[in-house]
C-alpha positions in Angstrom: 73.1 91.8 81.3 74.6 90.4 84.5 77.8 88.3 84.2 77.4 84.5 84.9 79.3 83.8 88.2 81.6 80.8 88.7 82.2 78.6 91.7 84.1 80.4 94.5 85.7 79.4 97.8 83.2 80.3 100.5 84.5 82.1 103.6 81.2 82.9 105.3 77.5 82.8 104.8 74.5 84.6 106.3 70.8 83.9 105.6 67.5 85.1 107.0 64.0 83.9 105.9 60.9 86.0 106.5 57.4 84.3 106.4 54.5 85.9 104.6 56.7 88.8 103.4 57.5 90.4 100.0 59.7 93.2 98.9 61.5 94.5 95.8 64.8 92.7 95.1 66.1 95.5 92.9 65.3 98.2 95.5 67.1 96.1 98.1 70.2 95.9 96.0 70.1 99.7 95.3 69.6 100.4 99.0 72.7 98.3 99.9 74.8 100.1 97.4 73.7 103.4 98.9 74.3 102.2 102.4 77.9 101.3 101.5 78.8 104.8 100.2 79.4 106.4 103.6 82.0 103.7 104.4 84.2 104.8 101.5 85.8 101.4 101.3 89.0 101.6 99.3 89.0 99.4 96.2 85.3 98.6 96.4 83.3 97.8 93.3 79.7 96.6 92.8 78.2 94.7 89.9 75.3 92.3 89.1 76.1 88.6 88.6 73.9 85.6 87.7 74.1 82.3 89.6 72.4 79.3 88.1 69.6 77.9 90.3 70.6 74.3 89.4 72.4 72.6 86.5 73.5 73.8 83.1 70.1 74.5 81.6 68.5 75.8 84.9 67.2 79.4 85.4 69.5 82.1 86.6 69.2 84.2 89.7 70.6 87.7 89.8 72.8 88.6 92.8 74.5 91.9 93.8 78.3 91.4 94.0 80.3 93.7 96.3 84.0 93.1 95.6 87.3 94.2 97.0 90.4 92.4 95.8 89.9 88.6 95.8 87.0 88.8 98.3 83.4 89.3 97.2 80.0 89.4 98.8 77.3 87.9 96.6 74.0 89.2 98.0 70.5 87.8 97.3 67.0 89.0 98.1 64.3 86.8 96.6 60.8 85.5 97.1 60.2 81.8 97.9 56.5 81.2 97.5 54.6 83.4 99.9 57.9 84.0 101.9 61.1 85.9 101.3 64.7 85.5 102.1 67.9 87.6 102.4 71.3 86.0 102.1 75.0 86.9 101.6 77.9 84.7 100.6 81.4 86.0 101.2 83.9 84.1 99.0 87.4 84.2 97.5 86.7 84.7 93.8 89.1 82.8 91.6 91.1 84.9 89.2 89.8 85.2 85.6 91.6 84.4 82.3 94.6 82.8 84.0 95.8 80.8 81.0 95.3 83.8 78.7 97.5 86.0 80.9 100.1 83.2 81.2 100.2 83.0 77.4 100.7 86.8 77.1 103.3 86.6 79.8 105.3 83.9 77.9 105.0 85.8 74.6 106.4 89.0 76.2 109.2 87.0 77.9 110.3 85.3 74.7 110.1 88.6 72.9 112.5 90.2 75.5 114.9 87.2 75.1 114.8 87.6 71.3 115.5 91.3 71.5 118.4 90.8 73.9 119.9 88.0 71.8 119.5 90.0 68.6 121.3 93.0 70.0 124.0 91.4 72.2 124.6 88.0 70.8 123.3 84.6 72.1 125.2 84.1 75.4 125.3 87.8 76.4 121.7 88.1 75.4 120.7 85.2 77.7 122.6 86.7 80.6 121.0 90.1 80.1 117.6 88.5 79.8 118.1 86.7 83.1 118.7 90.2 84.7 116.1 92.2 82.7 113.1 89.9 83.0 113.1 89.5 86.8 113.6 93.3 87.1 110.6 93.9 84.8 108.6 91.4 86.7 109.4 93.1 90.0 108.6 96.6 88.5 105.3 95.3 87.1 104.4 93.8 90.4 105.3 96.9 92.3 103.2 99.1 90.0 100.2 96.8 90.2 100.5 96.6 94.0 100.5 100.4 94.3 97.5 100.7 91.9 99.4 102.5 89.1 98.2 100.0 86.5 94.5 100.2 87.2 92.1 98.2 89.4 92.2 95.1 87.3 96.0 94.7 87.0 96.4 93.1 90.4 93.8 90.4 89.6 95.5 89.8 86.2 98.9 89.1 87.8 97.4 86.8 90.4 95.6 84.9 87.6 98.9 83.9 86.0 99.8 80.3 87.0 102.9 80.0 89.1 103.8 83.7 88.8 100.6 84.6 90.6 101.7 82.6 93.7 105.2 84.1 93.6 103.7 87.6 93.2 101.4 87.1 96.3 104.2 85.6 98.4 107.1 88.0 97.5 105.5 91.3 96.4 102.0 91.2 98.1 102.4 88.9 101.1 99.7 88.4 103.7 100.3 90.8 106.6 98.5 91.8 109.8 97.4 95.0 108.0 96.0 93.0 105.1 94.1 90.7 107.4 92.8 93.7 109.4 91.5 95.5 106.3 89.9 92.3 105.1 88.1 92.0 108.4 87.0 95.6 108.1 85.6 94.9 104.6 83.7 92.0 106.0 82.3 94.0 108.9 81.4 97.1 106.8 79.5 95.2 104.1 77.7 92.9 106.5 76.7 96.0 108.6 75.3 97.7 105.5 73.3 94.6 104.6 71.8 94.4 108.1 71.1 98.1 108.0 69.0 97.7 104.9 67.3 94.5 106.1 66.4 96.2 109.3 64.9 99.2 107.5 63.0 96.9 105.0 61.5 94.8 107.8 60.6 97.8 109.9 58.9 99.5 106.9 56.5 96.6 106.5 55.9 95.9 110.2 57.9 92.6 110.2 59.7 91.3 113.3 63.2 92.7 113.8 66.3 90.4 113.7 67.5 88.9 116.9 71.2 89.1 117.8 71.7 85.5 116.9 70.0 86.0 113.5 72.4 88.9 112.7 75.6 86.8 113.0 77.0 85.1 109.8 78.4 81.6 109.8 82.2 82.4 109.5 85.1 80.4 108.2 87.7 83.1 108.8 90.1 83.7 106.0 93.2 83.4 108.2 92.1 80.0 109.4 91.8 78.5 105.9 
C-alpha cells in the first residue's frame, strides 16, 4: 500500500491536459521508472505515495515519487472525465520523525554525560562530555554525509530540531556543486517524464507537446 504523503514546499510544477484521451496510469509510472534508469542518478529512489483529493475523508490518488535527498518529484497521470492529464510537482519534502530523532538524540547525549560523570567524577565528567559529544556529533555528521550510515541517515539528522539546521550549515552546506547537481536532478527527471509523455501521445495519435507546453513553472531552489 502506498504511503500517505504530507504537505511539501513546492519548487516547480508542470501540467498538461489531453482532451478525449485515455491511457494506463500504472504503465505510465513504470515507463517513467524505466526511462530514468539510463541516467544513473546518484541517490535516486522511487516509491508510490497517496495524496488526498480533498479533505480528511476524501479519496486518495496514487502518485509516483522520484526522490533524491530533500527534493522529490510527485508525478501523476490520471483521467478526468473523458480527458486525461499528466502532472509533476517538484518539492522539498519535510524530514520525517523529527521529534522522535530529537528524543533519541537527547537520550544518547544524557547517556554519554552519565557515563563520563560515573567514570571521571562530576566536574571532570562534564568537561570530557563537552569534548566528546561535539566530536561524536561531527563524526556522525561526516559518516552520514559520506553515505556510510545508509541512505536514510542524512534525512534522520536533518529531521532533528536545531541540530538539523546546524548539520546543514556546518557539515553539509549549500555549495555551487550541490546546486548544480540539484538542477541536474530536476532536468533529468523532467526530461524522462517528457520522453514518456511524448511516446504515450504518439502511440495513440495525439498531438505532440509544443515547446511552451514542455516547460515547467519554476520557483528555483536557490531563489527561495
